[in-house]
C-alpha positions as CSV (number, residue, x, y, z in Angstrom):
1,M,14.6,-175.1,59.9
2,R,18.3,-175.9,60.5
3,T,20.9,-173.3,61.1
4,S,22.7,-174.1,57.9
5,T,19.5,-173.4,55.9
6,L,19.0,-170.1,57.7
7,L,22.6,-169.1,56.9
8,E,22.1,-170.0,53.3
9,S,18.9,-168.1,53.1
10,A,20.6,-165.0,54.7
11,Q,23.5,-165.3,52.3
12,M,21.2,-165.6,49.3
13,R,19.3,-162.4,50.4
14,L,22.5,-160.5,50.9
15,T,23.8,-161.6,47.5
16,V,20.6,-160.5,45.7
17,L,20.7,-157.2,47.5
18,V,24.3,-156.5,46.6
19,G,23.7,-157.6,43.0
20,S,20.7,-155.4,42.6
21,L,22.6,-152.4,43.9
22,L,25.4,-153.1,41.4
23,L,23.1,-153.6,38.5
24,G,20.9,-150.7,39.3
25,T,17.6,-152.7,39.7
26,P,15.2,-151.6,42.4
27,S,16.3,-153.6,45.5
28,G,12.7,-153.9,46.7
29,T,11.7,-155.9,43.6
30,A,14.7,-158.2,43.9
31,A,14.1,-158.7,47.6
32,R,10.4,-159.6,47.0
33,T,11.4,-162.1,44.4
34,V,13.9,-163.8,46.7
35,S,11.5,-163.7,49.7
36,Q,8.9,-165.6,47.7
37,E,11.4,-168.3,46.6
38,L,13.3,-168.9,49.9
39,P,11.6,-170.6,53.0
40,V,11.3,-168.5,56.1
41,P,11.5,-170.3,59.5
42,D,8.1,-170.5,61.3
43,E,9.5,-170.6,64.8
44,V,13.0,-170.7,66.3
45,V,13.2,-173.7,68.6
46,R,14.8,-172.9,72.0
47,F,15.4,-174.9,75.1
48,Q,12.6,-174.7,77.6
49,P,13.3,-176.0,81.1
50,P,10.7,-178.2,82.8
51,T,8.1,-176.6,85.1
52,N,8.8,-178.9,88.1
53,Q,12.0,-180.6,89.1
54,L,12.6,-183.0,92.0
55,S,16.2,-184.0,92.6
56,L,18.1,-186.3,94.9
57,A,21.8,-185.4,95.3
58,S,24.5,-187.5,96.8
59,A,28.1,-186.7,97.8
60,A,30.9,-188.4,99.6
61,K,30.6,-189.4,103.2
62,L,26.9,-190.2,103.1
63,D,25.7,-186.7,102.2
64,F,22.2,-186.7,100.8
65,T,20.0,-183.8,99.7
66,I,16.5,-183.7,98.3
67,A,15.4,-180.6,96.5
68,Y,12.4,-179.2,94.6
69,A,12.4,-176.3,92.1
70,R,9.6,-174.7,90.1
71,Q,10.1,-172.7,86.9
72,V,9.2,-169.0,86.9
73,A,6.8,-168.2,84.1
74,D,8.4,-169.0,80.7
75,S,11.9,-168.2,81.7
76,R,15.0,-170.3,82.4
77,F,14.8,-169.3,86.0
78,A,13.5,-171.6,88.8
79,F,13.3,-171.1,92.6
80,G,13.3,-173.9,95.1
81,G,14.4,-175.3,98.4
82,A,16.3,-178.3,99.7
83,I,16.8,-180.3,102.9
84,G,19.7,-182.6,103.5
85,F,21.8,-184.6,105.9
86,A,25.5,-185.6,105.9
87,W,27.2,-188.0,108.2
88,E,30.6,-186.3,107.9
89,M,31.8,-183.3,105.9
90,N,35.5,-183.4,105.4
91,N,35.9,-181.0,102.5
92,H,36.1,-177.7,104.4
93,N,38.6,-175.2,105.7
94,L,36.9,-174.7,109.1
95,D,39.0,-175.1,112.3
96,R,36.5,-177.7,113.7
97,N,34.8,-181.0,112.9
98,V,31.6,-180.9,111.0
99,W,29.7,-184.2,111.7
100,E,26.1,-185.2,111.4
101,A,25.2,-182.0,109.5
102,G,21.6,-181.2,108.7
103,H,20.9,-178.3,106.3
104,V,18.1,-176.3,104.9
105,E,18.6,-174.2,101.7
106,M,16.7,-172.0,99.4
107,F,18.1,-171.3,95.9
108,G,17.6,-169.7,92.5
109,R,18.4,-171.9,89.6
110,Y,19.3,-170.8,86.0
111,H,19.3,-173.2,83.1
112,I,22.1,-171.9,80.8
113,S,21.3,-174.8,78.4
114,E,19.7,-178.2,78.6
115,S,22.9,-179.7,80.1
116,F,24.3,-176.8,82.1
117,V,22.7,-175.4,85.4
118,I,23.9,-172.9,88.0
119,E,22.4,-172.3,91.4
120,A,22.9,-169.9,94.3
121,G,21.1,-169.1,97.6
122,P,21.2,-169.0,101.4
123,T,22.0,-172.0,103.5
124,V,21.6,-172.8,107.2
125,M,23.2,-175.9,108.7
126,T,23.4,-177.5,112.2
127,Y,26.3,-179.9,113.0
128,S,28.0,-181.8,115.8
129,W,31.6,-181.1,116.5
130,T,32.3,-184.2,118.6
131,D,30.9,-187.7,118.7
132,D,28.3,-189.0,121.2
133,C,27.4,-185.6,122.6
134,S,23.9,-184.3,122.1
135,S,24.7,-180.8,123.4
136,C,27.9,-180.4,121.3
137,T,26.3,-178.7,118.3
138,G,27.0,-175.7,116.2
139,S,25.5,-173.8,113.3
140,F,26.7,-172.7,109.9
141,V,25.0,-169.8,108.1
142,G,26.0,-168.6,104.6
143,L,25.6,-168.7,100.9
144,R,25.5,-171.8,98.7
145,S,26.4,-172.0,95.1
146,G,26.6,-174.8,92.6
147,V,27.4,-175.7,89.0
148,F,26.1,-178.9,87.3
149,F,26.6,-180.6,84.0
150,G,24.5,-183.4,82.7
151,Y,21.6,-184.6,80.6
152,R,18.0,-185.2,81.4
153,F,18.0,-187.1,84.7
154,F,21.7,-187.4,85.6
155,F,23.9,-184.4,86.6
156,I,27.3,-184.1,88.2
157,G,28.7,-180.9,89.7
158,Y,30.2,-179.1,92.5
159,T,28.7,-177.2,95.5
160,A,30.3,-174.7,97.7
161,R,29.0,-173.2,100.9
162,L,30.7,-170.0,102.1
163,G,29.8,-168.7,105.5
164,T,30.3,-168.5,109.3
165,A,30.3,-171.5,111.6
166,R,29.6,-171.0,115.3
167,D,29.7,-173.4,118.3
168,D,30.5,-173.3,122.1
169,Q,33.9,-174.9,121.9
170,N,35.4,-173.2,118.9
171,G,33.6,-169.9,118.8
172,S,32.9,-168.3,115.5
173,G,34.9,-168.9,112.3
174,F,34.6,-168.1,108.6
175,G,35.1,-170.8,106.0
176,V,34.1,-172.8,102.9
177,I,32.4,-176.3,102.8
178,H,32.7,-177.8,99.4
179,T,31.6,-181.1,97.9
180,P,31.3,-182.8,94.5
181,E,27.8,-184.1,93.9
182,V,25.9,-186.6,91.7
183,R,22.3,-185.6,91.1
184,F,19.3,-187.6,89.9
185,V,16.5,-185.4,88.6
186,I,12.8,-186.1,87.9
187,S,11.1,-183.5,85.8
188,W,7.5,-182.9,84.7
189,G,5.3,-180.2,83.4
């Protein structure tokens, strides 16, 4: 049943109730008569996210992430994990280069609606801070969050990683790595 029909039904019931109070008729009799005449919705249809989601995300500078999430019971929550690799991450405020970054993430995902999703969870990343040096690596540990808009299999959004980077040359530093993303999603179940 459509929302407009539900509103009309509620408005009709309220009108009969007020009318019966003004005329002095028993409201129960009037309400039973209206209940028999007006349709009552069998079930309210609500959005139910898919049970399984596999996604491939891509961002600028050859940044690719593959993720899997599974729905928790009959809720809008899902938990999952992701692995990814980026050739170069320029969108950050760290005092060092972040090249050839590989990351592993866990996340909780909440489907606000069919086309709006938010995520958050811990992230761990390794990176190189100079070119052609196998021992010039560092690590980034922090919290990742993201917000995505889209429909069915195509989403766009923004991801931010807030945390601490540490390497031998630059020591430890706090900062944010942020990237816009395009995400392709395969859902089943």
